[in-house]
PyMOL Python script that loads the backbone (N, CA, C, O; Angstrom):
from pymol import cmd

cmd.read_pdbstr("""\
ATOM      1  N   MET A   1      54.519 112.193 -43.245  1.00  0.00           N
ATOM      2  CA  MET A   1      54.842 111.253 -42.192  1.00  0.00           C
ATOM      3  C   MET A   1      53.937 111.544 -40.990  1.00  0.00           C
ATOM      4  O   MET A   1      53.709 112.696 -40.624  1.00  0.00           O
ATOM      5  N   GLN A   2      53.430 110.461 -40.390  1.00  0.00           N
ATOM      6  CA  GLN A   2      52.618 110.564 -39.184  1.00  0.00           C
ATOM      7  C   GLN A   2      53.215 109.651 -38.127  1.00  0.00           C
ATOM      8  O   GLN A   2      53.850 108.646 -38.446  1.00  0.00           O
ATOM      9  N   VAL A   3      53.007 110.009 -36.863  1.00  0.00           N
ATOM     10  CA  VAL A   3      53.448 109.163 -35.752  1.00  0.00           C
ATOM     11  C   VAL A   3      52.245 108.922 -34.846  1.00  0.00           C
ATOM     12  O   VAL A   3      51.579 109.867 -34.424  1.00  0.00           O
ATOM     13  N   GLU A   4      51.970 107.651 -34.551  1.00  0.00           N
ATOM     14  CA  GLU A   4      50.886 107.291 -33.646  1.00  0.00           C
ATOM     15  C   GLU A   4      51.462 106.524 -32.461  1.00  0.00           C
ATOM     16  O   GLU A   4      52.350 105.688 -32.625  1.00  0.00           O
ATOM     17  N   ARG A   5      50.953 106.813 -31.273  1.00  0.00           N
ATOM     18  CA  ARG A   5      51.363 106.090 -30.058  1.00  0.00           C
ATOM     19  C   ARG A   5      50.377 104.945 -29.848  1.00  0.00           C
ATOM     20  O   ARG A   5      49.171 105.170 -29.745  1.00  0.00           O
ATOM     21  N   LYS A   6      50.887 103.728 -29.785  1.00  0.00           N
ATOM     22  CA  LYS A   6      50.050 102.535 -29.654  1.00  0.00           C
ATOM     23  C   LYS A   6      50.605 101.634 -28.552  1.00  0.00           C
ATOM     24  O   LYS A   6      51.809 101.637 -28.298  1.00  0.00           O
ATOM     25  N   PRO A   7      49.720 100.853 -27.889  1.00  0.00           N
ATOM     26  CA  PRO A   7      50.233  99.847 -26.954  1.00  0.00           C
ATOM     27  C   PRO A   7      51.062  98.824 -27.724  1.00  0.00           C
ATOM     28  O   PRO A   7      50.683  98.414 -28.822  1.00  0.00           O
ATOM     29  N   TYR A   8      52.169  98.419 -27.162  1.00  0.00           N
ATOM     30  CA  TYR A   8      53.087  97.482 -27.814  1.00  0.00           C
ATOM     31  C   TYR A   8      53.125  96.135 -27.096  1.00  0.00           C
ATOM     32  O   TYR A   8      53.122  95.082 -27.733  1.00  0.00           O
ATOM     33  N   GLU A   9      53.162  96.180 -25.760  1.00  0.00           N
ATOM     34  CA  GLU A   9      53.333  94.947 -24.993  1.00  0.00           C
ATOM     35  C   GLU A   9      52.703  95.135 -23.624  1.00  0.00           C
ATOM     36  O   GLU A   9      52.770  96.218 -23.044  1.00  0.00           O
ATOM     37  N   LEU A  10      52.087  94.068 -23.108  1.00  0.00           N
ATOM     38  CA  LEU A  10      51.527  94.067 -21.768  1.00  0.00           C
ATOM     39  C   LEU A  10      52.203  92.956 -20.987  1.00  0.00           C
ATOM     40  O   LEU A  10      52.201  91.801 -21.413  1.00  0.00           O
ATOM     41  N   LEU A  11      52.781  93.300 -19.844  1.00  0.00           N
ATOM     42  CA  LEU A  11      53.459  92.332 -18.985  1.00  0.00           C
ATOM     43  C   LEU A  11      52.685  92.260 -17.677  1.00  0.00           C
ATOM     44  O   LEU A  11      52.445  93.280 -17.032  1.00  0.00           O
ATOM     45  N   VAL A  12      52.292  91.039 -17.284  1.00  0.00           N
ATOM     46  CA  VAL A  12      51.524  90.818 -16.066  1.00  0.00           C
ATOM     47  C   VAL A  12      52.294  89.848 -15.184  1.00  0.00           C
ATOM     48  O   VAL A  12      52.864  88.875 -15.678  1.00  0.00           O
ATOM     49  N   ARG A  13      52.312  90.111 -13.868  1.00  0.00           N
ATOM     50  CA  ARG A  13      53.020  89.242 -12.922  1.00  0.00           C
ATOM     51  C   ARG A  13      52.055  88.752 -11.845  1.00  0.00           C
ATOM     52  O   ARG A  13      51.207  89.496 -11.353  1.00  0.00           O
ATOM     53  N   TRP A  14      52.215  87.459 -11.493  1.00  0.00           N
ATOM     54  CA  TRP A  14      51.464  86.858 -10.399  1.00  0.00           C
ATOM     55  C   TRP A  14      52.442  86.331  -9.369  1.00  0.00           C
ATOM     56  O   TRP A  14      53.599  86.064  -9.696  1.00  0.00           O
ATOM     57  N   ASP A  15      51.990  86.173  -8.105  1.00  0.00           N
ATOM     58  CA  ASP A  15      52.851  85.565  -7.090  1.00  0.00           C
ATOM     59  C   ASP A  15      52.701  84.046  -7.133  1.00  0.00           C
ATOM     60  O   ASP A  15      51.968  83.519  -7.971  1.00  0.00           O
ATOM     61  N   ILE A  16      53.385  83.345  -6.242  1.00  0.00           N
ATOM     62  CA  ILE A  16      53.379  81.878  -6.281  1.00  0.00           C
ATOM     63  C   ILE A  16      52.022  81.287  -5.921  1.00  0.00           C
ATOM     64  O   ILE A  16      51.780  80.103  -6.158  1.00  0.00           O
ATOM     65  N   ASN A  17      51.134  82.100  -5.352  1.00  0.00           N
ATOM     66  CA  ASN A  17      49.786  81.640  -5.011  1.00  0.00           C
ATOM     67  C   ASN A  17      48.757  81.988  -6.083  1.00  0.00           C
ATOM     68  O   ASN A  17      47.570  81.703  -5.927  1.00  0.00           O
ATOM     69  N   GLY A  18      49.208  82.593  -7.149  1.00  0.00           N
ATOM     70  CA  GLY A  18      48.304  82.966  -8.229  1.00  0.00           C
ATOM     71  C   GLY A  18      47.638  84.309  -8.055  1.00  0.00           C
ATOM     72  O   GLY A  18      46.725  84.646  -8.809  1.00  0.00           O
ATOM     73  N   LYS A  19      48.080  85.099  -7.061  1.00  0.00           N
ATOM     74  CA  LYS A  19      47.530  86.431  -6.844  1.00  0.00           C
ATOM     75  C   LYS A  19      48.249  87.422  -7.757  1.00  0.00           C
ATOM     76  O   LYS A  19      49.474  87.403  -7.879  1.00  0.00           O
ATOM     77  N   LEU A  20      47.471  88.275  -8.385  1.00  0.00           N
ATOM     78  CA  LEU A  20      48.033  89.272  -9.285  1.00  0.00           C
ATOM     79  C   LEU A  20      48.892  90.267  -8.521  1.00  0.00           C
ATOM     80  O   LEU A  20      48.434  90.870  -7.550  1.00  0.00           O
ATOM     81  N   LEU A  21      50.145  90.443  -8.958  1.00  0.00           N
ATOM     82  CA  LEU A  21      51.065  91.381  -8.309  1.00  0.00           C
ATOM     83  C   LEU A  21      51.086  92.741  -8.991  1.00  0.00           C
ATOM     84  O   LEU A  21      51.140  93.772  -8.321  1.00  0.00           O
ATOM     85  N   GLY A  22      51.042  92.748 -10.304  1.00  0.00           N
ATOM     86  CA  GLY A  22      51.122  94.015 -11.015  1.00  0.00           C
ATOM     87  C   GLY A  22      51.230  93.819 -12.504  1.00  0.00           C
ATOM     88  O   GLY A  22      51.327  92.695 -12.995  1.00  0.00           O
ATOM     89  N   ALA A  23      51.211  94.930 -13.222  1.00  0.00           N
ATOM     90  CA  ALA A  23      51.296  94.888 -14.677  1.00  0.00           C
ATOM     91  C   ALA A  23      51.930  96.174 -15.185  1.00  0.00           C
ATOM     92  O   ALA A  23      51.867  97.220 -14.538  1.00  0.00           O
ATOM     93  N   HIS A  24      52.540  96.070 -16.357  1.00  0.00           N
ATOM     94  CA  HIS A  24      53.128  97.222 -17.040  1.00  0.00           C
ATOM     95  C   HIS A  24      52.721  97.157 -18.509  1.00  0.00           C
ATOM     96  O   HIS A  24      52.543  96.072 -19.062  1.00  0.00           O
ATOM     97  N   VAL A  25      52.578  98.298 -19.125  1.00  0.00           N
ATOM     98  CA  VAL A  25      52.332  98.377 -20.559  1.00  0.00           C
ATOM     99  C   VAL A  25      53.509  99.121 -21.185  1.00  0.00           C
ATOM    100  O   VAL A  25      53.970 100.135 -20.659  1.00  0.00           O
ATOM    101  N   GLN A  26      53.984  98.607 -22.306  1.00  0.00           N
ATOM    102  CA  GLN A  26      55.024  99.303 -23.071  1.00  0.00           C
ATOM    103  C   GLN A  26      54.370  99.882 -24.313  1.00  0.00           C
ATOM    104  O   GLN A  26      53.539  99.240 -24.955  1.00  0.00           O
ATOM    105  N   TRP A  27      54.753 101.083 -24.632  1.00  0.00           N
ATOM    106  CA  TRP A  27      54.202 101.803 -25.772  1.00  0.00           C
ATOM    107  C   TRP A  27      55.158 101.753 -26.955  1.00  0.00           C
ATOM    108  O   TRP A  27      56.348 101.475 -26.805  1.00  0.00           O
ATOM    109  N   SER A  28      54.617 102.027 -28.123  1.00  0.00           N
ATOM    110  CA  SER A  28      55.459 102.156 -29.306  1.00  0.00           C
ATOM    111  C   SER A  28      55.012 103.376 -30.088  1.00  0.00           C
ATOM    112  O   SER A  28      53.856 103.794 -30.020  1.00  0.00           O
ATOM    113  N   ASN A  29      55.934 103.926 -30.818  1.00  0.00           N
ATOM    114  CA  ASN A  29      55.616 104.950 -31.808  1.00  0.00           C
ATOM    115  C   ASN A  29      55.569 104.250 -33.149  1.00  0.00           C
ATOM    116  O   ASN A  29      56.555 103.655 -33.584  1.00  0.00           O
ATOM    117  N   VAL A  30      54.419 104.321 -33.806  1.00  0.00           N
ATOM    118  CA  VAL A  30      54.266 103.755 -35.146  1.00  0.00           C
ATOM    119  C   VAL A  30      54.406 104.913 -36.121  1.00  0.00           C
ATOM    120  O   VAL A  30      53.598 105.842 -36.131  1.00  0.00           O
ATOM    121  N   VAL A  31      55.444 104.836 -36.936  1.00  0.00           N
ATOM    122  CA  VAL A  31      55.699 105.876 -37.928  1.00  0.00           C
ATOM    123  C   VAL A  31      55.095 105.422 -39.250  1.00  0.00           C
ATOM    124  O   VAL A  31      55.445 104.366 -39.778  1.00  0.00           O
ATOM    125  N   ILE A  32      54.186 106.232 -39.774  1.00  0.00           N
ATOM    126  CA  ILE A  32      53.562 105.947 -41.063  1.00  0.00           C
ATOM    127  C   ILE A  32      54.184 106.903 -42.071  1.00  0.00           C
ATOM    128  O   ILE A  32      53.946 108.110 -42.041  1.00  0.00           O
ATOM    129  N   ASN A  33      54.979 106.337 -42.954  1.00  0.00           N
ATOM    130  CA  ASN A  33      55.700 107.139 -43.938  1.00  0.00           C
ATOM    131  C   ASN A  33      54.766 107.592 -45.055  1.00  0.00           C
ATOM    132  O   ASN A  33      53.669 107.055 -45.213  1.00  0.00           O
ATOM    133  N   ASP A  34      55.201 108.566 -45.813  1.00  0.00           N
ATOM    134  CA  ASP A  34      54.390 109.115 -46.904  1.00  0.00           C
ATOM    135  C   ASP A  34      54.034 108.059 -47.940  1.00  0.00           C
ATOM    136  O   ASP A  34      53.005 108.179 -48.606  1.00  0.00           O
ATOM    137  N   ASP A  35      54.862 107.022 -48.093  1.00  0.00           N
ATOM    138  CA  ASP A  35      54.573 105.961 -49.056  1.00  0.00           C
ATOM    139  C   ASP A  35      53.670 104.866 -48.479  1.00  0.00           C
ATOM    140  O   ASP A  35      53.402 103.870 -49.151  1.00  0.00           O
ATOM    141  N   GLY A  36      53.199 105.046 -47.233  1.00  0.00           N
ATOM    142  CA  GLY A  36      52.306 104.088 -46.591  1.00  0.00           C
ATOM    143  C   GLY A  36      53.005 103.018 -45.770  1.00  0.00           C
ATOM    144  O   GLY A  36      52.350 102.282 -45.032  1.00  0.00           O
ATOM    145  N   SER A  37      54.321 102.921 -45.885  1.00  0.00           N
ATOM    146  CA  SER A  37      55.047 101.928 -45.098  1.00  0.00           C
ATOM    147  C   SER A  37      55.055 102.348 -43.624  1.00  0.00           C
ATOM    148  O   SER A  37      54.964 103.531 -43.297  1.00  0.00           O
ATOM    149  N   LYS A  38      55.167 101.344 -42.746  1.00  0.00           N
ATOM    150  CA  LYS A  38      55.141 101.614 -41.307  1.00  0.00           C
ATOM    151  C   LYS A  38      56.391 101.069 -40.637  1.00  0.00           C
ATOM    152  O   LYS A  38      56.942 100.045 -41.040  1.00  0.00           O
ATOM    153  N   GLN A  39      56.819 101.775 -39.615  1.00  0.00           N
ATOM    154  CA  GLN A  39      57.924 101.345 -38.774  1.00  0.00           C
ATOM    155  C   GLN A  39      57.472 101.462 -37.327  1.00  0.00           C
ATOM    156  O   GLN A  39      56.771 102.407 -36.965  1.00  0.00           O
ATOM    157  N   VAL A  40      57.873 100.497 -36.494  1.00  0.00           N
ATOM    158  CA  VAL A  40      57.472 100.476 -35.089  1.00  0.00           C
ATOM    159  C   VAL A  40      58.706 100.656 -34.217  1.00  0.00           C
ATOM    160  O   VAL A  40      59.708  99.962 -34.387  1.00  0.00           O
ATOM    161  N   TYR A  41      58.621 101.596 -33.282  1.00  0.00           N
ATOM    162  CA  TYR A  41      59.715 101.882 -32.366  1.00  0.00           C
ATOM    163  C   TYR A  41      59.197 101.783 -30.930  1.00  0.00           C
ATOM    164  O   TYR A  41      58.535 102.704 -30.452  1.00  0.00           O
ATOM    165  N   PRO A  42      59.494 100.661 -30.224  1.00  0.00           N
ATOM    166  CA  PRO A  42      59.075 100.565 -28.816  1.00  0.00           C
ATOM    167  C   PRO A  42      59.673 101.704 -28.007  1.00  0.00           C
ATOM    168  O   PRO A  42      60.818 102.101 -28.223  1.00  0.00           O
ATOM    169  N   THR A  43      58.875 102.229 -27.063  1.00  0.00           N
ATOM    170  CA  THR A  43      59.327 103.368 -26.264  1.00  0.00           C
ATOM    171  C   THR A  43      59.125 103.107 -24.774  1.00  0.00           C
ATOM    172  O   THR A  43      59.661 102.136 -24.240  1.00  0.00           O
ATOM    173  N   THR A  44      58.375 103.945 -24.113  1.00  0.00           N
ATOM    174  CA  THR A  44      58.273 103.959 -22.656  1.00  0.00           C
ATOM    175  C   THR A  44      57.457 102.802 -22.084  1.00  0.00           C
ATOM    176  O   THR A  44      56.616 102.210 -22.760  1.00  0.00           O
ATOM    177  N   VAL A  45      57.734 102.504 -20.820  1.00  0.00           N
ATOM    178  CA  VAL A  45      56.995 101.492 -20.063  1.00  0.00           C
ATOM    179  C   VAL A  45      56.323 102.205 -18.895  1.00  0.00           C
ATOM    180  O   VAL A  45      56.944 103.019 -18.212  1.00  0.00           O
ATOM    181  N   GLU A  46      55.034 101.890 -18.672  1.00  0.00           N
ATOM    182  CA  GLU A  46      54.282 102.510 -17.583  1.00  0.00           C
ATOM    183  C   GLU A  46      53.605 101.438 -16.748  1.00  0.00           C
ATOM    184  O   GLU A  46      53.201 100.408 -17.287  1.00  0.00           O
ATOM    185  N   PRO A  47      53.470 101.655 -15.438  1.00  0.00           N
ATOM    186  CA  PRO A  47      52.674 100.735 -14.636  1.00  0.00           C
ATOM    187  C   PRO A  47      51.212 100.825 -15.063  1.00  0.00           C
ATOM    188  O   PRO A  47      50.744 101.870 -15.517  1.00  0.00           O
ATOM    189  N   VAL A  48      50.504  99.715 -14.909  1.00  0.00           N
ATOM    190  CA  VAL A  48      49.081  99.669 -15.223  1.00  0.00           C
ATOM    191  C   VAL A  48      48.298  99.696 -13.917  1.00  0.00           C
ATOM    192  O   VAL A  48      48.603  98.935 -12.998  1.00  0.00           O
ATOM    193  N   ALA A  49      47.302 100.555 -13.827  1.00  0.00           N
ATOM    194  CA  ALA A  49      46.420 100.623 -12.660  1.00  0.00           C
ATOM    195  C   ALA A  49      45.387  99.502 -12.787  1.00  0.00           C
ATOM    196  O   ALA A  49      44.508  99.553 -13.647  1.00  0.00           O
ATOM    197  N   LEU A  50      45.504  98.494 -11.926  1.00  0.00           N
ATOM    198  CA  LEU A  50      44.620  97.340 -12.007  1.00  0.00           C
ATOM    199  C   LEU A  50      43.301  97.564 -11.274  1.00  0.00           C
ATOM    200  O   LEU A  50      42.356  96.794 -11.450  1.00  0.00           O
ATOM    201  N   THR A  51      43.231  98.602 -10.462  1.00  0.00           N
ATOM    202  CA  THR A  51      41.985  98.980  -9.787  1.00  0.00           C
ATOM    203  C   THR A  51      41.764 100.471 -10.000  1.00  0.00           C
ATOM    204  O   THR A  51      42.683 101.193 -10.385  1.00  0.00           O
ATOM    205  N   THR A  52      40.554 100.923  -9.752  1.00  0.00           N
ATOM    206  CA  THR A  52      40.232 102.329 -10.010  1.00  0.00           C
ATOM    207  C   THR A  52      40.972 103.294  -9.098  1.00  0.00           C
ATOM    208  O   THR A  52      41.173 104.453  -9.458  1.00  0.00           O
ATOM    209  N   ASP A  53      41.388 102.823  -7.902  1.00  0.00           N
ATOM    210  CA  ASP A  53      42.092 103.719  -6.985  1.00  0.00           C
ATOM    211  C   ASP A  53      43.615 103.619  -7.086  1.00  0.00           C
ATOM    212  O   ASP A  53      44.327 104.318  -6.365  1.00  0.00           O
ATOM    213  N   ALA A  54      44.118 102.764  -7.968  1.00  0.00           N
ATOM    214  CA  ALA A  54      45.568 102.590  -8.125  1.00  0.00           C
ATOM    215  C   ALA A  54      46.133 103.631  -9.088  1.00  0.00           C
ATOM    216  O   ALA A  54      45.422 104.168  -9.938  1.00  0.00           O
ATOM    217  N   LYS A  55      47.428 103.899  -8.934  1.00  0.00           N
ATOM    218  CA  LYS A  55      48.104 104.824  -9.840  1.00  0.00           C
ATOM    219  C   LYS A  55      48.625 104.056 -11.049  1.00  0.00           C
ATOM    220  O   LYS A  55      49.011 102.892 -10.936  1.00  0.00           O
ATOM    221  N   GLY A  56      48.634 104.703 -12.188  1.00  0.00           N
ATOM    222  CA  GLY A  56      49.155 104.097 -13.397  1.00  0.00           C
ATOM    223  C   GLY A  56      48.173 104.248 -14.556  1.00  0.00           C
ATOM    224  O   GLY A  56      47.112 104.858 -14.423  1.00  0.00           O
ATOM    225  N   PHE A  57      48.549 103.688 -15.670  1.00  0.00           N
ATOM    226  CA  PHE A  57      47.720 103.749 -16.868  1.00  0.00           C
ATOM    227  C   PHE A  57      46.476 102.891 -16.660  1.00  0.00           C
ATOM    228  O   PHE A  57      46.611 101.744 -16.233  1.00  0.00           O
ATOM    229  N   PRO A  58      45.283 103.386 -16.938  1.00  0.00           N
ATOM    230  CA  PRO A  58      44.054 102.622 -16.660  1.00  0.00           C
ATOM    231  C   PRO A  58      43.987 101.305 -17.433  1.00  0.00           C
ATOM    232  O   PRO A  58      44.136 101.289 -18.655  1.00  0.00           O
ATOM    233  N   ILE A  59      43.764 100.210 -16.724  1.00  0.00           N
ATOM    234  CA  ILE A  59      43.682  98.886 -17.358  1.00  0.00           C
ATOM    235  C   ILE A  59      42.582  98.860 -18.420  1.00  0.00           C
ATOM    236  O   ILE A  59      42.711  98.161 -19.425  1.00  0.00           O
ATOM    237  N   ALA A  60      41.506  99.612 -18.207  1.00  0.00           N
ATOM    238  CA  ALA A  60      40.407  99.630 -19.171  1.00  0.00           C
ATOM    239  C   ALA A  60      40.834 100.192 -20.527  1.00  0.00           C
ATOM    240  O   ALA A  60      40.197  99.916 -21.543  1.00  0.00           O
ATOM    241  N   ASP A  61      41.912 100.982 -20.544  1.00  0.00           N
ATOM    242  CA  ASP A  61      42.412 101.517 -21.807  1.00  0.00           C
ATOM    243  C   ASP A  61      43.309 100.517 -22.532  1.00  0.00           C
ATOM    244  O   ASP A  61      43.674 100.732 -23.688  1.00  0.00           O
ATOM    245  N   VAL A  62      43.667  99.421 -21.852  1.00  0.00           N
ATOM    246  CA  VAL A  62      44.514  98.395 -22.464  1.00  0.00           C
ATOM    247  C   VAL A  62      43.705  97.148 -22.781  1.00  0.00           C
ATOM    248  O   VAL A  62      43.843  96.567 -23.858  1.00  0.00           O
ATOM    249  N   LEU A  63      42.855  96.736 -21.835  1.00  0.00           N
ATOM    250  CA  LEU A  63      42.048  95.529 -21.982  1.00  0.00           C
ATOM    251  C   LEU A  63      40.585  95.847 -21.726  1.00  0.00           C
ATOM    252  O   LEU A  63      40.261  96.805 -21.024  1.00  0.00           O
ATOM    253  N   ASN A  64      39.703  95.034 -22.302  1.00  0.00           N
ATOM    254  CA  ASN A  64      38.296  95.242 -21.963  1.00  0.00           C
ATOM    255  C   ASN A  64      38.022  94.663 -20.580  1.00  0.00           C
ATOM    256  O   ASN A  64      38.881  93.988 -20.013  1.00  0.00           O
ATOM    257  N   GLU A  65      36.848  94.917 -20.035  1.00  0.00           N
ATOM    258  CA  GLU A  65      36.531  94.534 -18.655  1.00  0.00           C
ATOM    259  C   GLU A  65      36.643  93.025 -18.427  1.00  0.00           C
ATOM    260  O   GLU A  65      37.117  92.599 -17.374  1.00  0.00           O
ATOM    261  N   ALA A  66      36.216  92.218 -19.388  1.00  0.00           N
ATOM    262  CA  ALA A  66      36.277  90.758 -19.230  1.00  0.00           C
ATOM    263  C   ALA A  66      37.721  90.279 -19.151  1.00  0.00           C
ATOM    264  O   ALA A  66      38.038  89.407 -18.342  1.00  0.00           O
ATOM    265  N   HIS A  67      38.592  90.832 -19.974  1.00  0.00           N
ATOM    266  CA  HIS A  67      40.006  90.449 -19.932  1.00  0.00           C
ATOM    267  C   HIS A  67      40.634  90.861 -18.603  1.00  0.00           C
ATOM    268  O   HIS A  67      41.369  90.085 -17.994  1.00  0.00           O
ATOM    269  N   ALA A  68      40.347  92.071 -18.160  1.00  0.00           N
ATOM    270  CA  ALA A  68      40.907  92.561 -16.899  1.00  0.00           C
ATOM    271  C   ALA A  68      40.481  91.678 -15.726  1.00  0.00           C
ATOM    272  O   ALA A  68      41.293  91.368 -14.854  1.00  0.00           O
ATOM    273  N   ALA A  69      39.219  91.276 -15.702  1.00  0.00           N
ATOM    274  CA  ALA A  69      38.729  90.407 -14.637  1.00  0.00           C
ATOM    275  C   ALA A  69      39.397  89.046 -14.691  1.00  0.00           C
ATOM    276  O   ALA A  69      39.688  88.462 -13.647  1.00  0.00           O
ATOM    277  N   THR A  70      39.645  88.536 -15.875  1.00  0.00           N
ATOM    278  CA  THR A  70      40.277  87.222 -16.026  1.00  0.00           C
ATOM    279  C   THR A  70      41.691  87.218 -15.477  1.00  0.00           C
ATOM    280  O   THR A  70      42.061  86.285 -14.766  1.00  0.00           O
ATOM    281  N   ILE A  71      42.489  88.220 -15.779  1.00  0.00           N
ATOM    282  CA  ILE A  71      43.868  88.216 -15.285  1.00  0.00           C
ATOM    283  C   ILE A  71      43.942  88.518 -13.790  1.00  0.00           C
ATOM    284  O   ILE A  71      44.942  88.213 -13.141  1.00  0.00           O
ATOM    285  N   SER A  72      42.877  89.120 -13.243  1.00  0.00           N
ATOM    286  CA  SER A  72      42.875  89.447 -11.811  1.00  0.00           C
ATOM    287  C   SER A  72      42.399  88.300 -10.935  1.00  0.00           C
ATOM    288  O   SER A  72      42.551  88.364  -9.716  1.00  0.00           O
ATOM    289  N   THR A  73      41.833  87.263 -11.514  1.00  0.00           N
ATOM    290  CA  THR A  73      41.282  86.149 -10.757  1.00  0.00           C
ATOM    291  C   THR A  73      42.310  85.039 -10.633  1.00  0.00           C
ATOM    292  O   THR A  73      42.787  84.538 -11.651  1.00  0.00           O
ATOM    293  N   PRO A  74      42.670  84.632  -9.406  1.00  0.00           N
ATOM    294  CA  PRO A  74      43.629  83.535  -9.239  1.00  0.00           C
ATOM    295  C   PRO A  74      43.070  82.250  -9.848  1.00  0.00           C
ATOM    296  O   PRO A  74      41.857  82.036  -9.837  1.00  0.00           O
ATOM    297  N   PRO A  75      43.943  81.397 -10.377  1.00  0.00           N
ATOM    298  CA  PRO A  75      43.470  80.128 -10.946  1.00  0.00           C
ATOM    299  C   PRO A  75      42.927  79.217  -9.849  1.00  0.00           C
ATOM    300  O   PRO A  75      43.331  79.299  -8.688  1.00  0.00           O
ATOM    301  N   ALA A  76      42.002  78.348 -10.249  1.00  0.00           N
ATOM    302  CA  ALA A  76      41.452  77.370  -9.300  1.00  0.00           C
ATOM    303  C   ALA A  76      42.523  76.354  -8.921  1.00  0.00           C
ATOM    304  O   ALA A  76      43.352  75.980  -9.750  1.00  0.00           O
ATOM    305  N   SER A  77      42.504  75.914  -7.683  1.00  0.00           N
ATOM    306  CA  SER A  77      43.487  74.947  -7.204  1.00  0.00           C
ATOM    307  C   SER A  77      43.134  73.551  -7.630  1.00  0.00           C
ATOM    308  O   SER A  77      43.857  72.607  -7.311  1.00  0.00           O
TER     309      SER A  77
END
""", "prot")
cmd.dss("prot")
cmd.show_as("cartoon", "prot")
cmd.util.cbc("prot")
cmd.orient("prot")
């Protein structure tokens, strides 16, 4: 049996003006049984650091740079 920690869910919030407020990532433990079957168990939630000086899990470890820039840009009016 092996256990791997993987990203499970990414939650992003914007304000009413389309400005990014924050994000959280939820992790899961993926259990790989000896017979090859897998089970997923969602676990902890952590804030995501959307900038290099912010505290939290680095956004670059969840999304690539293009995705991170897209969610950080307010929509056009």
